C-alpha positions in Angstrom: 95.5 99.2 83.8 97.1 96.0 82.5 94.2 94.0 83.6 92.1 96.3 81.7 94.1 96.1 78.5 93.8 92.4 78.5 90.0 92.8 78.6 90.0 95.3 75.6 93.0 93.5 73.8 90.8 90.6 71.6 88.1 93.5 70.3 88.7 94.1 66.6 88.5 97.9 66.4 88.6 100.3 63.6 87.3 103.8 62.8 83.7 102.7 63.5 82.0 99.3 64.1 81.1 97.1 66.9 84.7 96.7 68.2 84.5 100.5 69.1 81.2 100.2 70.8 82.2 96.8 73.0 85.6 98.8 73.9 83.2 102.0 75.1 81.0 99.5 76.8 83.7 98.1 78.8 85.3 101.4 79.8 81.7 102.6 80.9 81.9 99.9 83.7 84.4 101.9 85.2 83.4 105.5 84.5 79.6 105.7 85.5 77.7 107.9 83.6 80.0 107.6 80.3 78.0 109.1 77.6 78.3 107.4 73.9 77.3 109.2 71.0 76.8 108.0 67.5 77.3 110.2 64.2 75.9 109.2 61.3 77.4 108.2 58.0 77.6 110.9 55.5 77.7 114.1 58.2 79.9 116.8 56.9 82.7 117.3 59.7 84.6 120.3 58.8 86.4 119.5 55.3 85.6 115.8 55.9 82.6 113.5 55.7 81.7 110.5 58.5 82.6 107.4 56.8 80.8 104.3 55.9 80.6 101.7 59.0 82.8 98.7 59.0 82.0 95.3 60.8 84.5 92.4 60.3 83.1 88.9 61.0 85.6 86.5 59.6 88.5 86.2 57.4 91.1 83.7 56.2 93.3 82.7 53.2 93.3 79.2 52.0 96.3 77.9 50.1 96.0 75.7 47.2 96.0 72.5 49.0 93.2 73.9 51.3 95.3 74.8 54.3 94.4 78.0 56.2 97.4 80.0 56.2 95.9 83.2 57.5 92.9 83.5 59.9 91.4 86.2 61.6 91.2 84.3 64.7 95.1 83.9 65.1 95.3 87.9 64.8 92.8 90.6 64.1 95.9 92.6 62.6 95.8 90.0 59.6 93.3 92.1 57.7 93.8 95.4 56.0 91.3 97.8 58.2 88.3 98.7 56.1 89.0 95.9 53.7 85.8 95.4 51.1 83.9 91.9 51.3 85.4 89.5 49.1 85.5 85.8 48.4 87.2 84.9 45.5 89.9 82.5 44.2 93.0 84.2 42.9 96.6 83.1 41.7 99.4 84.0 43.7 100.9 86.4 41.2 97.6 88.5 41.4 97.2 87.9 45.4 100.5 89.7 45.8 99.2 93.0 45.3 96.9 92.4 48.3 99.3 91.0 50.6 101.5 93.3 53.0 104.3 92.4 54.9 107.7 94.2 56.3 110.9 92.6 55.4 112.7 94.8 57.8 110.7 93.0 60.2 110.2 89.6 59.1 108.6 88.0 62.2 106.1 90.8 62.4 102.3 91.4 61.0 102.2 95.1 59.7 99.2 97.0 60.8 97.7 98.5 57.5 94.7 100.5 56.9 92.9 101.9 53.7 90.0 103.8 55.2 89.4 105.9 52.2 90.6 104.0 49.1 88.4 100.9 48.7 90.2 97.6 48.3 90.9 94.5 50.4 94.0 92.8 51.7 95.7 90.8 54.1 98.8 91.4 56.5 101.2 88.7 57.3 104.8 88.1 58.2 107.8 88.2 55.6 108.3 84.6 56.6 104.8 83.5 55.8 104.9 85.5 52.5 108.1 83.7 51.6 106.9 80.5 52.1 103.6 80.9 49.8 103.5 78.4 46.9 102.6 78.9 43.5 98.8 78.3 42.8 95.1 79.6 43.2 94.4 80.8 46.9 91.0 81.5 48.1 90.6 84.6 49.8 87.5 85.5 52.1 86.9 88.4 53.8 83.3 88.4 55.5 82.7 92.0 56.3 80.0 94.8 55.8 80.8 98.4 54.6 77.8 100.2 54.8 76.0 103.4 56.1 76.0 103.3 59.9 77.6 105.6 62.3 80.8 106.8 63.8 81.0 106.1 67.6 82.7 108.0 70.2 82.3 108.5 74.0 83.2 111.4 76.3 82.9 111.6 80.5 83.0 114.8 82.5 83.9 115.4 86.3 82.6 118.2 87.6 85.4 120.7 89.6 85.3 123.9 91.5 85.7 126.0 88.3 84.1 125.2 84.7 87.4 125.8 83.3 88.3 122.5 81.8 91.0 120.3 81.4 90.6 118.1 78.1 91.9 114.8 78.0 91.6 112.8 74.7 92.7 109.3 73.5 91.6 107.0 70.7 89.8 103.4 70.7 90.5 102.6 66.8 93.1 100.2 66.4 93.0 96.6 66.7 95.0 94.6 68.8 98.0 97.1 69.3 98.8 97.4 73.0 101.2 100.7 73.0 99.6 102.5 70.3 96.0 101.9 71.1 95.3 100.2 74.4 97.7 102.2 76.5 95.9 105.6 76.2 92.6 104.4 77.0 93.5 102.5 79.9 95.9 105.4 81.2 92.8 107.7 81.1 90.3 105.5 82.8 93.0 105.4 85.6 93.5 108.9 85.8 89.7 109.4 86.0 89.3 107.2 88.8 92.5 109.1 90.6 90.8 112.2 90.2 87.2 111.1 91.6 89.4 110.4 94.8 90.4 113.9 94.9 87.3 116.2 96.2 89.2 119.3 95.8 89.6 119.7 92.2 89.8 123.0 90.9 89.2 122.3 87.4 86.6 120.4 85.5 88.0 117.2 83.7 86.4 116.3 80.2 87.7 112.8 78.9 86.8 111.6 75.4 87.3 108.1 73.7 87.1 108.9 69.9 88.5 107.3 66.6 92.0 108.8 65.8 91.9 111.7 63.3 88.4 111.4 61.9 87.3 111.1 65.5 88.8 114.5 66.7 87.7 116.2 63.7 84.2 114.9 64.4 84.3 116.0 68.0 85.6 119.2 66.8 83.1 120.0 64.6 80.3 119.4 67.1 82.2 121.1 70.1 84.4 123.7 69.1 82.8 127.0 70.4 82.4 125.1 74.1 86.0 123.8 73.9 87.6 127.2 73.0 85.6 128.9 75.9 86.2 126.8 78.4 89.5 124.6 77.9 92.4 125.9 79.8 94.7 122.9 79.1 94.6 119.6 77.4 96.3 116.3 76.8 96.6 113.8 73.9 97.2 110.5 75.4 99.1 108.0 73.2 101.7 105.2 73.2 102.0 105.7 76.8 102.6 102.3 78.3 106.0 100.8 77.3 109.2 101.3 79.2 111.4 103.6 77.1 111.2 107.4 76.7 109.0 109.8 78.9 108.0 111.9 75.8 106.1 115.5 75.6 105.1 117.1 72.2 104.5 120.7 72.6 101.3 122.5 71.1 101.5 124.4 67.7 102.0 127.8 69.4 104.4 126.5 72.2 105.1 128.3 75.4 101.5 128.1 76.9 101.2 127.4 80.6 100.7 123.5 80.0 103.8 123.6 77.8 105.9 124.7 80.3 104.4 122.5 83.2 104.9 119.4 81.0 108.6 120.5 80.0 109.3 120.6 83.6 107.9 117.4 84.6 109.4 115.4 81.6 112.8 116.9 82.2 112.7 115.3 85.7 112.0 111.6 84.2 114.9 108.9 83.5 114.6 109.2 79.5 113.1 112.6 78.5 112.1 113.7 75.0 110.8 116.7 73.9 109.3 117.3 70.8 108.0 120.3 68.6 104.8 120.6 66.8 106.5 119.8 63.6 106.9 116.2 64.7 103.2 116.1 65.2 101.2 112.6 64.1 98.3 112.1 66.4 95.2 114.0 67.3 97.2 117.0 68.3 96.9 117.8 64.6 93.6 118.8 64.9 93.2 120.0 68.4 96.0 122.8 67.4 95.1 123.4 64.1 95.1 127.1 63.0 91.6 128.4 64.3 91.3 125.5 66.7 94.6 126.1 68.8 93.5 124.5 72.0 96.2 124.8 74.7 97.0 121.0 74.1 100.0 118.8 74.0 100.7 115.3 73.9 102.1 112.8 76.6 103.7 109.6 75.2 106.3 107.1 76.6 108.1 106.1 73.4 106.6 108.3 70.9 104.6 106.8 67.8 107.0 105.7 65.0 110.0 105.8 67.2 109.9 102.2 68.3 110.4 99.0 66.5 107.1 97.3 67.4 105.1 100.5 66.2 102.1 99.4 63.9 102.8 95.7 64.2 101.8 92.6 65.8 105.0 93.0 68.1 103.1 96.0 69.8 101.7 93.7 72.2 101.0 93.1 76.1 104.5 92.1 76.5 106.0 95.2 75.0 103.5 97.2 77.3 103.9 96.5 81.0 102.4 97.4 84.3 105.2 99.1 85.0 105.1 101.2 81.8 101.7 102.0 82.0 102.4 103.1 85.6 105.2 105.3 84.5 102.9 106.7 81.8 100.1 107.3 84.3 102.6 109.1 86.6 103.7 111.4 84.3 100.2 112.6 83.2 99.4 112.6 87.1 102.1 114.6 87.7 101.4 117.2 85.1 97.8 117.7 86.2 98.9 118.0 89.7 101.1 120.9 89.0 98.3 122.5 86.7 96.0 122.2 89.4 98.4 123.8 92.1 99.8 126.5 89.9 98.5 130.2 90.4 98.4 132.8 87.6 98.2 136.7 88.1 97.6 139.5 85.4 98.6 143.2 86.1 95.5 145.5 86.6 97.2 148.7 84.7 98.4 149.2 81.1 102.4 149.7 80.9 104.4 149.8 83.9 102.6 151.0 86.9 104.1 153.8 89.0 105.6 152.0 92.0 106.8 155.2 93.7 103.6 156.5 94.3 102.8 153.4 96.3 106.1 153.3 98.1 107.4 150.3 96.0 110.3 152.4 94.4 113.3 154.2 95.4 112.7 157.9 96.2 115.6 158.8 93.8 116.4 157.1 90.8 120.0 155.6 90.8 122.4 153.9 88.2 121.8 150.6 90.3 118.3 149.3 91.3 117.8 147.2 94.4 117.0 143.8 93.7 113.7 144.0 95.3 112.5 146.6 93.1 113.7 144.8 90.0 112.2 141.7 90.9 108.9 143.6 91.3 109.2 144.8 87.8 109.9 141.5 86.5 106.6 139.9 88.3 104.7 142.5 86.6 106.1 142.3 83.2 105.2 138.5 83.3 102.0 138.6 85.1 100.0 138.0 81.9 97.5 135.3 82.6 99.9 132.5 81.2 103.1 132.7 83.3 102.7 131.0 86.7 104.4 132.1 89.8 106.5 128.2 89.3 107.1 129.7 85.9 108.5 133.0 87.2 110.5 131.7 89.8 112.4 129.3 87.1 112.6 132.2 84.5 114.1 134.8 87.0 116.1 132.5 88.6 114.9 133.4 92.0 113.4 131.5 95.0 109.7 130.6 94.8 109.3 132.3 98.3 110.7 135.4 97.7 108.3 136.0 94.6 105.4 134.9 96.4 106.0 137.6 99.2 106.1 140.1 96.6 103.1 138.7 94.7 101.1 139.1 97.8 102.3 142.7 98.2 101.5 143.8 94.6 97.9 142.2 95.0 97.8 144.3 98.4 98.3 147.5 96.3 95.8 146.3 93.7 98.5 145.8 91.0 97.6 142.0 90.3 94.4 140.0 90.4 94.4 136.0 90.1 93.1 134.9 86.7 92.5 131.5 85.0 95.6 130.0 83.1 95.7 131.3 79.7 92.8 133.7 80.2 94.0 136.9 80.5 91.3 139.7 81.4 90.1 142.0 78.3 
């Protein structure tokens, strides 16, 4: 995973452009059959419109003495993403409005974007900015910003069922390691791991998109299919550092994948659980009202919660092989439990009459036997959304005892197995 991140690191990615295509071309070497889609500028996608395509060739800032003090070749974070092309001579007093630095992290280049507000700019460390001398500077941004397309890719691995596990990650940031590359490289490793397992219960759909506008675009083209088929989903972001193990729940909360992720994360050394109120990545769109895919976000240290976030310090030293392995293990553990979980639904409305089936006391007494009570608990939570493991945890009862009673209830026609979250009508 770290080697793949190193290959992808130099590419200048943004919402659109050749850097995204080059990234997906490399990912396609690892995932044969990866389908790349181009969505033209101007296409209406829900309340948004696909923007112009941006491609950056070169950029630099020359000091009054001709010294090149900012150079795209040193870091592609130096240029405000989606900067308009420019070649001008400008006095330092006017240039300051086009410069971006962070005085709280003076040794870092901040990552700045201006996707929908036409402008241009450079990003630099506070130390660099403080050293600028008065005078005239030459600012050059050799870029194109014109009609083109937005690029995304998807890869599908069939399983025994057409029910899908949806895994989304983004490919729209330049050289940022945790907030960009960790998601795609962990996703690739997960896809390869799943290919090695011939007994997959579910179909797996991986998408590699630009963040926000990409998920909106993908949903606008595929919403009906996703709502019909997706039974669990993961948004992978910031999943390669050595800090926390984090789970951000779905908007609705309490879904099958929510309960699994909570169990898995709580078993890690540094667990963090966030609600949907803490959202900030593509879960905003996948879980939006009217969409409400059963999707969560999995991370190591959550976006915005580490000092290096959205700066040049989010590099391949901050993201490590061990950090990526931990991120992979987090998602793989959730997938494994989901693959091995079983869900049931009752076949009658209301509480079934257990007595006529020999499953209740012949006479009602003040104290109901534990076994009878457990049967009623199982039937009360056999709604297609609570797995057998969920029930064991909720009832604080041994899993083996619950499994025995479930087998008995199936024999009496009171339970049927269903897909997770897909209760029978």
